[in-house]
N, CA, C and O atoms as CSV, one atom per row, in Angstrom:
chain,resi,resn,atom,element,x,y,z
A,1,UNK,N,N,90.340,108.228,87.365
A,1,UNK,CA,C,89.997,107.685,87.663
A,1,UNK,C,C,90.959,106.546,88.403
A,1,UNK,O,O,92.182,106.587,88.538
A,2,UNK,N,N,89.797,105.260,88.947
A,2,UNK,CA,C,90.677,104.695,89.633
A,2,UNK,C,C,90.680,103.367,88.728
A,2,UNK,O,O,89.564,103.271,88.218
A,3,UNK,N,N,91.804,101.941,88.200
A,3,UNK,CA,C,91.152,100.618,87.944
A,3,UNK,C,C,90.563,99.514,89.271
A,3,UNK,O,O,90.576,99.607,90.499
A,4,UNK,N,N,90.073,98.485,88.314
A,4,UNK,CA,C,89.872,97.743,89.546
A,4,UNK,C,C,91.354,97.493,90.017
A,4,UNK,O,O,92.376,98.171,89.912
A,5,UNK,N,N,91.174,96.674,90.389
A,5,UNK,CA,C,92.787,95.337,91.042
A,5,UNK,C,C,92.686,94.547,90.538
A,5,UNK,O,O,91.543,94.143,90.324
A,6,UNK,N,N,93.755,93.869,90.060
A,6,UNK,CA,C,93.855,92.524,90.021
A,6,UNK,C,C,93.820,91.664,91.160
A,6,UNK,O,O,93.709,92.397,92.143
A,7,UNK,N,N,93.876,89.985,91.646
A,7,UNK,CA,C,94.078,88.701,92.137
A,7,UNK,C,C,94.830,88.876,93.265
A,7,UNK,O,O,94.730,88.593,94.459
A,8,UNK,N,N,96.281,89.892,91.932
A,8,UNK,CA,C,97.598,89.368,92.886
A,8,UNK,C,C,97.139,90.910,93.786
A,8,UNK,O,O,97.383,91.000,94.989
A,9,UNK,N,N,96.659,91.715,93.238
A,9,UNK,CA,C,97.356,92.940,94.145
A,9,UNK,C,C,96.243,92.765,95.216
A,9,UNK,O,O,96.474,93.179,96.352
A,10,UNK,N,N,95.602,92.450,95.062
A,10,UNK,CA,C,94.960,92.184,97.138
A,10,UNK,C,C,95.512,91.229,97.498
A,10,UNK,O,O,95.879,91.286,98.672
A,11,UNK,N,N,95.761,90.245,96.919
A,11,UNK,CA,C,96.668,89.707,97.134
A,11,UNK,C,C,97.661,90.030,98.304
A,11,UNK,O,O,97.756,89.624,99.462
A,12,UNK,N,N,98.527,91.132,97.356
A,12,UNK,CA,C,99.363,91.870,97.982
A,12,UNK,C,C,98.867,92.597,99.059
A,12,UNK,O,O,98.848,92.025,100.149
A,13,UNK,N,N,98.444,93.792,98.976
A,13,UNK,CA,C,97.537,94.949,100.050
A,13,UNK,C,C,97.251,93.518,101.655
A,13,UNK,O,O,97.453,93.626,102.865
A,14,UNK,N,N,96.789,92.496,100.903
A,14,UNK,CA,C,96.326,91.285,102.300
A,14,UNK,C,C,97.057,90.834,103.125
A,14,UNK,O,O,96.903,90.822,104.347
A,15,UNK,N,N,98.389,90.201,102.148
A,15,UNK,CA,C,99.788,89.866,102.646
A,15,UNK,C,C,100.594,90.641,103.091
A,15,UNK,O,O,101.779,90.451,103.366
A,16,UNK,N,N,99.722,91.918,103.212
A,16,UNK,CA,C,100.780,93.350,103.527
A,16,UNK,C,C,100.369,93.408,105.163
A,16,UNK,O,O,101.191,93.447,106.078
A,17,UNK,N,N,99.083,93.406,105.296
A,17,UNK,CA,C,97.739,93.219,106.642
A,17,UNK,C,C,98.464,92.470,107.244
A,17,UNK,O,O,99.078,93.182,108.039
A,18,UNK,N,N,98.871,91.134,107.388
A,18,UNK,CA,C,99.116,90.150,107.760
A,18,UNK,C,C,101.269,90.422,108.247
A,18,UNK,O,O,101.965,90.316,109.257
A,19,UNK,N,N,101.410,90.674,107.245
A,19,UNK,CA,C,102.956,91.372,107.754
A,19,UNK,C,C,103.351,92.437,108.776
A,19,UNK,O,O,104.214,92.362,109.650
A,20,UNK,N,N,102.204,93.844,108.353
A,20,UNK,CA,C,102.442,94.331,109.671
A,20,UNK,C,C,101.973,94.005,111.417
A,20,UNK,O,O,102.338,94.511,112.478
A,21,UNK,N,N,100.705,92.585,110.962
A,21,UNK,CA,C,100.530,92.579,112.223
A,21,UNK,C,C,101.436,91.836,112.806
A,21,UNK,O,O,101.767,92.212,113.930
A,22,UNK,N,N,102.310,90.203,112.082
A,22,UNK,CA,C,103.676,89.823,113.124
A,22,UNK,C,C,104.057,91.353,112.857
A,22,UNK,O,O,103.447,91.951,113.742
A,23,UNK,N,N,104.664,92.175,112.190
A,23,UNK,CA,C,105.534,92.718,113.209
A,23,UNK,C,C,105.258,93.284,114.309
A,23,UNK,O,O,106.164,93.462,115.123
A,24,UNK,N,N,103.707,93.771,114.633
A,24,UNK,CA,C,103.260,94.149,116.345
A,24,UNK,C,C,103.736,93.044,116.875
A,24,UNK,O,O,104.533,93.190,117.801
A,25,UNK,N,N,103.407,91.752,116.470
A,25,UNK,CA,C,103.504,90.827,117.666
A,25,UNK,C,C,105.126,90.477,117.671
A,25,UNK,O,O,105.778,90.161,118.666
A,26,UNK,N,N,105.461,90.570,116.744
A,26,UNK,CA,C,107.175,90.419,117.012
A,26,UNK,C,C,107.718,91.432,117.944
A,26,UNK,O,O,108.489,91.209,118.877
A,27,UNK,N,N,107.267,92.469,117.614
A,27,UNK,CA,C,107.561,93.934,118.381
A,27,UNK,C,C,107.033,94.338,120.117
A,27,UNK,O,O,107.217,95.323,120.833
A,28,UNK,N,N,106.457,93.292,120.268
A,28,UNK,CA,C,105.580,92.334,121.697
A,28,UNK,C,C,106.146,92.074,122.122
A,28,UNK,O,O,106.514,92.518,123.209
A,29,UNK,N,N,106.764,90.790,121.264
A,29,UNK,CA,C,107.460,89.397,122.062
A,29,UNK,C,C,108.875,89.434,122.624
A,29,UNK,O,O,109.595,88.764,123.364
A,30,UNK,N,N,108.926,90.905,121.676
A,30,UNK,CA,C,110.788,91.309,121.657
A,30,UNK,C,C,110.729,92.691,122.884
A,30,UNK,O,O,111.696,93.196,123.453
A,31,UNK,N,N,109.401,93.022,123.018
A,31,UNK,CA,C,109.557,94.033,125.107
A,31,UNK,C,C,110.124,93.043,125.980
A,31,UNK,O,O,111.092,93.026,126.741
A,32,UNK,N,N,108.601,91.639,125.402
A,32,UNK,CA,C,108.678,91.046,127.152
A,32,UNK,C,C,110.286,90.201,127.761
A,32,UNK,O,O,110.775,89.945,128.861
A,33,UNK,N,N,110.786,89.937,125.887
A,33,UNK,CA,C,111.780,89.548,125.919
A,33,UNK,C,C,113.316,90.146,126.579
A,33,UNK,O,O,114.340,89.526,126.867
A,34,UNK,N,N,112.875,92.093,126.705
A,34,UNK,CA,C,113.616,92.530,127.128
A,34,UNK,C,C,113.878,93.068,128.496
A,34,UNK,O,O,114.690,93.606,129.250
A,35,UNK,N,N,112.724,92.603,128.346
A,35,UNK,CA,C,112.097,93.019,130.069
A,35,UNK,C,C,113.258,91.693,130.601
A,35,UNK,O,O,114.221,91.825,131.357
A,36,UNK,N,N,112.868,90.689,130.051
A,36,UNK,CA,C,113.678,89.545,131.058
A,36,UNK,C,C,114.739,89.142,131.194
A,36,UNK,O,O,114.977,88.540,132.241
A,37,UNK,N,N,116.058,89.351,129.958
A,37,UNK,CA,C,116.501,89.015,129.642
A,37,UNK,C,C,117.357,90.160,128.967
A,37,UNK,O,O,118.552,89.907,128.817
A,38,UNK,N,N,117.042,90.986,128.681
A,38,UNK,CA,C,118.431,92.357,127.959
A,38,UNK,C,C,118.034,92.157,126.199
A,38,UNK,O,O,117.542,91.345,125.416
A,39,UNK,N,N,118.523,93.259,126.246
A,39,UNK,CA,C,118.819,93.438,124.410
A,39,UNK,C,C,120.484,92.145,123.889
A,39,UNK,O,O,120.836,91.792,122.763
A,40,UNK,N,N,120.712,92.014,124.400
A,40,UNK,CA,C,122.272,91.606,124.462
A,40,UNK,C,C,122.111,89.713,123.987
A,40,UNK,O,O,122.832,88.938,123.358
A,41,UNK,N,N,120.448,89.561,124.861
A,41,UNK,CA,C,120.582,87.850,124.480
A,41,UNK,C,C,120.148,88.426,122.802
A,41,UNK,O,O,119.915,89.519,122.285
A,42,UNK,N,N,120.225,86.447,122.180
A,42,UNK,CA,C,120.390,86.128,120.772
A,42,UNK,C,C,118.900,86.770,120.034
A,42,UNK,O,O,118.459,87.598,119.237
A,43,UNK,N,N,118.463,85.426,121.209
A,43,UNK,CA,C,116.703,85.881,120.449
A,43,UNK,C,C,116.137,87.164,120.604
A,43,UNK,O,O,115.270,87.642,119.872
A,44,UNK,N,N,116.773,87.824,121.801
A,44,UNK,CA,C,115.708,89.647,121.060
A,44,UNK,C,C,116.848,90.508,119.837
A,44,UNK,O,O,116.709,91.611,119.307
A,45,UNK,N,N,117.968,89.475,119.692
A,45,UNK,CA,C,118.440,90.694,118.340
A,45,UNK,C,C,117.837,89.949,116.858
A,45,UNK,O,O,117.785,90.579,115.802
A,46,UNK,N,N,117.375,88.419,117.002
A,46,UNK,CA,C,116.262,87.874,116.113
A,46,UNK,C,C,114.824,88.941,116.260
A,46,UNK,O,O,114.707,89.870,115.462
A,47,UNK,N,N,113.932,88.742,117.178
A,47,UNK,CA,C,113.299,89.102,117.474
A,47,UNK,C,C,112.480,90.808,116.817
A,47,UNK,O,O,111.466,91.207,116.243
A,48,UNK,N,N,114.228,91.495,117.615
A,48,UNK,CA,C,114.506,93.205,116.448
A,48,UNK,C,C,114.842,92.389,114.777
A,48,UNK,O,O,114.660,92.851,113.651
A,49,UNK,N,N,115.100,91.748,114.979
A,49,UNK,CA,C,115.129,91.458,112.879
A,49,UNK,C,C,114.533,91.100,112.387
A,49,UNK,O,O,114.702,91.168,111.169
A,50,UNK,N,N,113.419,90.465,112.883
A,50,UNK,CA,C,112.108,89.484,113.116
A,50,UNK,C,C,111.122,90.911,112.749
A,50,UNK,O,O,110.678,90.912,111.601
A,51,UNK,N,N,110.756,92.089,113.606
A,51,UNK,CA,C,110.463,92.980,113.844
A,51,UNK,C,C,110.348,94.573,111.878
A,51,UNK,O,O,109.421,95.098,111.261
A,52,UNK,N,N,111.610,94.603,111.799
A,52,UNK,CA,C,112.391,95.066,110.870
A,52,UNK,C,C,111.970,94.630,109.298
A,52,UNK,O,O,111.610,95.306,108.335
A,53,UNK,N,N,112.141,93.466,109.450
A,53,UNK,CA,C,111.338,92.039,108.142
A,53,UNK,C,C,110.011,92.633,107.499
A,53,UNK,O,O,109.529,92.848,106.387
A,54,UNK,N,N,109.606,92.817,109.251
A,54,UNK,CA,C,107.576,92.441,108.568
A,54,UNK,C,C,107.515,94.340,108.254
A,54,UNK,O,O,106.970,94.965,107.344
A,55,UNK,N,N,108.143,94.709,109.179
A,55,UNK,CA,C,107.593,96.517,109.013
A,55,UNK,C,C,108.270,96.904,106.899
A,55,UNK,O,O,107.836,97.614,105.993
A,56,UNK,N,N,109.027,96.296,106.989
A,56,UNK,CA,C,109.582,96.292,105.459
A,56,UNK,C,C,108.956,95.944,104.529
A,56,UNK,O,O,108.834,96.796,103.648
A,57,UNK,N,N,108.328,94.662,104.305
A,57,UNK,CA,C,107.583,93.748,103.013
A,57,UNK,C,C,106.681,94.080,103.525
A,57,UNK,O,O,105.872,93.285,103.046
A,58,UNK,N,N,105.865,94.982,104.507
A,58,UNK,CA,C,104.755,95.745,104.481
A,58,UNK,C,C,104.590,96.113,103.922
A,58,UNK,O,O,103.973,95.687,102.946
A,59,UNK,N,N,105.102,97.450,104.122
A,59,UNK,CA,C,105.726,98.893,103.564
A,59,UNK,C,C,105.492,98.141,101.586
A,59,UNK,O,O,104.576,98.326,100.785
A,60,UNK,N,N,106.525,97.482,101.491
A,60,UNK,CA,C,106.908,97.176,100.042
A,60,UNK,C,C,105.108,96.681,99.138
A,60,UNK,O,O,104.708,97.342,98.180
A,61,UNK,N,N,104.125,95.211,99.825
A,61,UNK,CA,C,103.149,94.767,99.259
A,61,UNK,C,C,102.519,96.017,99.713
A,61,UNK,O,O,101.440,95.961,99.125
A,62,UNK,N,N,102.516,97.053,100.354
A,62,UNK,CA,C,100.989,97.858,100.618
A,62,UNK,C,C,101.721,99.065,99.054
A,62,UNK,O,O,100.995,99.955,98.614
A,63,UNK,N,N,103.185,98.828,98.454
A,63,UNK,CA,C,102.783,99.931,97.489
A,63,UNK,C,C,102.519,98.961,96.018
A,63,UNK,O,O,102.020,99.439,94.999
A,64,UNK,N,N,102.790,98.084,96.104
A,64,UNK,CA,C,103.049,97.269,95.343
A,64,UNK,C,C,101.478,96.507,95.156
A,64,UNK,O,O,101.378,95.734,94.203
A,65,UNK,N,N,100.219,96.718,96.075
A,65,UNK,CA,C,99.269,96.181,96.086
A,65,UNK,C,C,98.122,97.991,95.687
A,65,UNK,O,O,97.070,98.399,95.196
A,66,UNK,N,N,98.748,98.200,96.024
A,66,UNK,CA,C,98.149,99.963,96.104
A,66,UNK,C,C,98.555,100.511,94.512
A,66,UNK,O,O,97.825,101.478,94.292
A,67,UNK,N,N,99.236,100.312,93.609
A,67,UNK,CA,C,100.030,101.168,92.376
A,67,UNK,C,C,99.124,100.806,91.521
A,67,UNK,O,O,98.448,99.778,91.566
A,68,UNK,N,N,99.084,101.917,90.472
A,68,UNK,CA,C,97.568,102.039,89.176
A,68,UNK,C,C,98.521,100.895,88.274
A,68,UNK,O,O,99.429,101.395,87.610
A,69,UNK,N,N,98.428,100.038,88.242
A,69,UNK,CA,C,98.736,99.126,87.453
A,69,UNK,C,C,98.459,99.740,85.436
A,69,UNK,O,O,97.502,100.500,85.286
A,70,UNK,N,N,99.020,99.490,84.545
A,70,UNK,CA,C,98.779,99.519,83.263
A,70,UNK,C,C,98.230,98.157,82.802
A,70,UNK,O,O,99.025,97.221,82.888
A,71,UNK,N,N,96.847,97.860,82.268
A,71,UNK,CA,C,96.210,96.649,81.479
A,71,UNK,C,C,96.933,96.573,80.676
A,71,UNK,O,O,96.995,97.482,79.848
A,72,UNK,N,N,97.887,95.306,80.582
A,72,UNK,CA,C,98.683,94.271,79.774
A,72,UNK,C,C,97.832,93.380,78.778
A,72,UNK,O,O,98.258,92.294,78.383
A,73,UNK,N,N,96.371,93.995,78.320
A,73,UNK,CA,C,95.631,92.878,77.820
A,73,UNK,C,C,96.091,93.076,76.307
A,73,UNK,O,O,96.373,94.181,75.843
A,74,UNK,N,N,96.135,91.902,75.603
A,74,UNK,CA,C,95.936,92.184,74.137
A,74,UNK,C,C,95.306,92.059,73.824
A,74,UNK,O,O,95.131,91.008,73.208
A,75,UNK,N,N,94.254,93.081,73.938
A,75,UNK,CA,C,93.013,93.443,73.025
A,75,UNK,C,C,93.440,94.241,72.932
A,75,UNK,O,O,93.959,95.040,73.712
A,76,UNK,N,N,93.136,94.111,70.715
A,76,UNK,CA,C,93.472,95.295,69.757
A,76,UNK,C,C,92.325,95.803,69.439
A,76,UNK,O,O,92.173,96.490,68.429
A,77,UNK,N,N,91.350,95.509,70.302
A,77,UNK,CA,C,90.064,96.212,69.427
A,77,UNK,C,C,89.588,98.253,69.290
A,77,UNK,O,O,88.752,98.789,68.564
A,78,UNK,N,N,90.539,98.876,70.313
A,78,UNK,CA,C,91.104,100.060,70.485
A,78,UNK,C,C,91.775,100.770,69.514
A,78,UNK,O,O,91.947,101.922,69.117
A,79,UNK,N,N,92.127,99.477,69.256
A,79,UNK,CA,C,93.804,100.337,67.597
A,79,UNK,C,C,93.066,100.125,66.288
A,79,UNK,O,O,92.953,99.125,65.579
A,80,UNK,N,N,92.837,100.728,66.234
A,80,UNK,CA,C,92.461,100.345,64.386
A,80,UNK,C,C,94.764,100.555,63.744
A,80,UNK,O,O,95.600,101.451,63.856
A,81,UNK,N,N,94.755,98.846,63.027
A,81,UNK,CA,C,96.116,99.361,63.156
A,81,UNK,C,C,95.432,98.322,61.197
A,81,UNK,O,O,94.511,97.519,61.047
A,82,UNK,N,N,96.433,98.903,60.148
A,82,UNK,CA,C,96.281,98.921,58.742
A,82,UNK,C,C,97.227,98.850,58.531
A,82,UNK,O,O,97.598,98.827,57.358
């Protein structure tokens, strides 16, 4: 049985989607930049780095958002402490 995701995990999944979208945009801009000036241009290199960064951030945020985290509530009604 899966637990309900918290607000921060939902925000993490949304941010992961935005990050993957930005990676796609960056890759498309990289494609057009390479066609016009080539791979050796510093701006092309920055688009390559941006694409790599956004993909990695998207993967990390997806893992955080899909993790099954335990409840850290301090409710002691379930345990009987004597």
